[in-house]
C-alpha positions, 0 to 999 in steps of 0.5 A, a space after each residue: 690260597 692267595 695269588 702270591 701263594 700260588 706263584 710261590 707253590 708252582 713257580 717258586 717266585 717270591 713276587 710278581 713282575 710289574 702289572 702281573 698282580 693288577 691283571 690277576 686281581 682284575 681277572 679274579 674279580 670277574 672283569 674282562 681285562 686286556 693286558 699289554 705287556 712287552 715281550 718277556 713280561 710274563 704274560 702266561 702267569 697273568 692267566 695261569 695263576 687266576 686259572 688255578 684259583 677259579 673253579 673250572 677249566 680255562 680255555 686258552 686260545 692261541 695260534 702258536 702250536 709250538 708255544 701251545 705244546 711248550 706251555 702244556 708241557 711246562 704246566 705238566 712238569 709243575 703238576 698242573 693238569 693241562 691239554 692242547 688241541 691243535 691242527 694235526 690231531 684227528 677227530 678221535 684225539 680231539 674228542 678224547 681231549 675235550 672229554 678229559 677237559 669236561 670231566 677230568 679235572 683239568 685246569 687249562 685247555 689250549 686250542 687254536 682259534 680255528 677249533 672254536 667253530 667246529 661242530 665237535 667243540 661246539 657240542 662240548 660247550 654246555 658241559 665245559 665249566 669254563 673259568 676264563 676265556 684267555 686270548 693270547 696274541 689278542 691283536 690278531 682279532 683286530 683288522 687294524 692289527 698287523 697279524 689279523 686272523 679271521 678265526 679270532 672273530 669267533 671269540 665274539 660268538 663264543 662269549 654269547 654261549 660261555 659266561 666267563 670273563 676274558 683275559 686278553 694278552 698281547 705284546 704289541 697293540 697300538 691305541 687303535 688296536 687296543 680299543 678294537 680288541 675290547 670292542 670285538 671281544 665284547 668287553 662290558 667296558 674298557 679295561 686296559 692294563 698296560 705296562 710301561 714299554 721302556 727298556 732302560 737296559 736296551 740301546 737302540 742303534 740304527 746304522 746305514 751300511 752296505 757291509 752288513 756282514 762286516 757290521 755284524 762281525 764287529 758287533 760279535 767282536 765288540 759285544 760279549 754273550 749270545 745274540 740273534 740275527 734276523 733276516 728276511 729269507 731262509 736262504 739268507 739265513 743259511 748264507 749269513 750263518 756260513 759267512 759268520 762261521 767262516 769268520 770264526 763266530 760260532 753261528 747256526 741258522 734256523 727257519 721253519 723249513 728245517 725238520 722238527 728235530 733239527 729245529 729243536 736241536 739248534 734251539 737247544 744248542 743256542 739256549 745252552 750256549 753251545 752256539 753263540 749266534 742264531 741267524 734266523 727268520 721270524 720263525 725263531 723266538 716265540 716262547 723262547 725264554 733266554 734272559 742273557 741275549 746281549 744283542 739282537 741284530 736286524 740285518 734287513 729292514 722289518 716291514 712293521 714296528 710291531 714285528 721289530 719291537 717284539 723281536 728286538 725286545 728279546 735282548 736283555 731280559 735279564 736287565 743287563 746292558 744289551 743292544 738292538 741294532 738295525 742295519 739298512 741301506 737303499 736296497 731295503 727301501 727298494 725291497 719294501 716298495 717291491 714287496 707291496 706289489 708282491 704282497 697285494 696281488 689283484 683281487 682277480 688274481 686272488 680269485 684265480 688262485 682260489 680256483 687253481 688250488 681246488 683244481 690242483 687237489 681235484 676238488 669238485 664244486 660244492 665239496 671239500 669242506 673240512 679237508 686237510 690238504 698237504 700243500 706244496 707251494 713250489 709244485 703248485 706254482 710249477 703246475 700252473 706256471 706261477 711265480 711263488 711270491 704273489 701266489 703265496 700272498 694270494 693264499 694268505 689273503 684268502 686265509 684272511 677272508 676266512 676261506 681256509 687256514 694255512 698251517 705252515 711247516 706243520 709236523 704231521 704224525 705217522 698215520 696207519 690204517 689196516 686195509 684187510 678186514 679183521 676177520 681176514 687177517 688170520 688168513 694173510 701170509 706174512 713174510 716176516 713174523 715181526 709183522 704179526 707182532 706189529 699188527 697185534 700192537 696196532 690193533 690193541 693200541 688204536 681203535 678205529 684203525 680198520 676204518 681210517 688212518 689214525 695217528 700213531 706214536 712210533 716210539 710207543 709202538 716200537 717199545 711195545 713190539 720190542 724193536 727200534 723206531 727205524 725197524 718199525 718204520 721198515 716193517 710198516 713199509 713192508 706191510 704197506 707194499 703187501 697191501 695190508 696197511 696204509 702207511 702215511 709216514 710222518 712229515 713236515 709240511 704246509 697244510 691247507 684246512 678248507 673251511 667250506 665247500 668249493 665255491 663257484 666262480 663269482 661267489 668267492 667273497 673278496 672284500 675290496 674295502 678290506 683289501 684297500 684297508 689292509 694295503 693302506 695300513 701295511 703302507 703306513 707301517 712300512 712308512 713308520 719303519 722308514 721314518 724310524 731309520 731315515 727321519 727320526 730326530 728324537 730318541 729311538 726309544 721315545 719314537 717306538 713307545 709313542 707308536 704304541 701309545 705311550 707318549 709320556 717317556 723320557 729320552 733313553 740316553 743310550 740310543 745312537 741319537 741320544 748319544 750323538 746329541 741329535 735326539 730332541 725330546 717329545 713335547 708333552 703337549 704334542 704327545 697328548 694331542 697325538 694320543 687323543 687324536 689316535 683315539 678319535 677324541 674318545 678317552 677317559 682318565 682311566 685310559 689316560 693313566 694306563 698310557 701315561 702312568 699314575 703320576 697325574 701331576 705331570 700331565 693333567 695341568 697340560 691337558 687342562 690347558 689344551 682342553 681350555 684352548 679347545 685343542 682337544 676334547 674333554 675326557 669322559 668320566 671314569 666308568 
């Protein structure tokens, strides 16, 4: 089958989106490829089509558990065999999934980057016929990326054992980050395919205002259709949704602290149009494909262009006129300045938090590796009389240094372990005959239940026992207070996964050089956002595109500066010099075309003049 035939058979589309076919062709020819596609650009098709055409199973590495589950479900609905391994699964479940991936004719195995270094995963590498190593959110591998994750560095080690091409995908990568991605993943040579980031239907608007609620109400009145309002905190999401509802706007709120079912219901109501405006934190939006969002409002100034561009890009995916509005005032500048101090506590404080976390969970020195701990930040801070914000960022920094993984607001399955030995169960007097039915079902459905607490599917057990889920939970509770089972109810919690045994004081690895680099790059991103709202005198679209390395673009004609006549176009010579400087003077014609497009005549003459005058170095020959 051809790629187009696969697309037609499984997705029902008659043609590919821009750049998709080029990326698929590179992958099918066995070359490593980094694809930078804007939000909504159809990244998943770029690896799913070649994954179906090539023998073996594609390893899809992604940090987004919710997105992982959604994509696996979507593939199954299309008749494609796919699996997922994520936090919250026990060893038996992971072992079964890996066994199926190795011997069960599956085409896609989704897994979190933390799984790459586990002994169980490593033990299967020799029997997994890997077709591709797919890296989603690939900017996470770069220390220069806005969301660097140390676990992504394991991909480089994986390449030494698995002879398969890499398909790396991201929506947000500057030229510096793109180069770092290809280097860290061991590309044989640079191979960057980047779609144009222009959104001709999207108007970028910046407004300085003290009355943000009033501005949002005006937007809701003046623009038809559904919208998203991003805010910085959970409490602010709830307050703003209430204010909009009181003003007659159909609004709801969403953040990671809500229960799984509540989040799913609210998301579905918004997607179906029953709720018009979703007020939310950045927990909302990943993997949501709603094409008719007419406006995205940022009610608080984001701290990075990457986050802003990705979130604003969720408007107008259907190609119709839409608006990305950023509201700000002096309080936002003050908040960002304060946030730097909170986000980067001292290294001494960070090491103290490392010690206190282990004390909190009563973990002795030289033990603890692999433990999964339910982490209540509020309770932790209360016990040690700490402020929550700096403590949280200290925990996050320790994650960046590879000491643990923080899985925030994770849905944890109900777990059951039978405490009474199997041979003694017949002698146990049960107060309710239904308890015997439940125990029999559990023993038949879950091996190992006498050895440890295993995750169970409450609905499946309830169906087998002929009772409701609520009745099952009551029976399990009664069995637990009679000391027959260990009952750990389903929960929604933040979990810490420890990567090594507790280290003694003075042995906690905290790199001062990395700390200063992260603080410096954070400050640069904040300054870029401040320049965007305060200093920009060029088209808003051109400003953002240039940040991501696309220096050849026309004024959009639609943003607030273009419409007011305040925007000036970026000079091509300045744009070329900025792009080459960002790459430390190392570039080729192939990379130049990826950034500027294929219409060479528009920039080669200017480039040659710059080279002749010695203002930029000459390009390398294409490889």
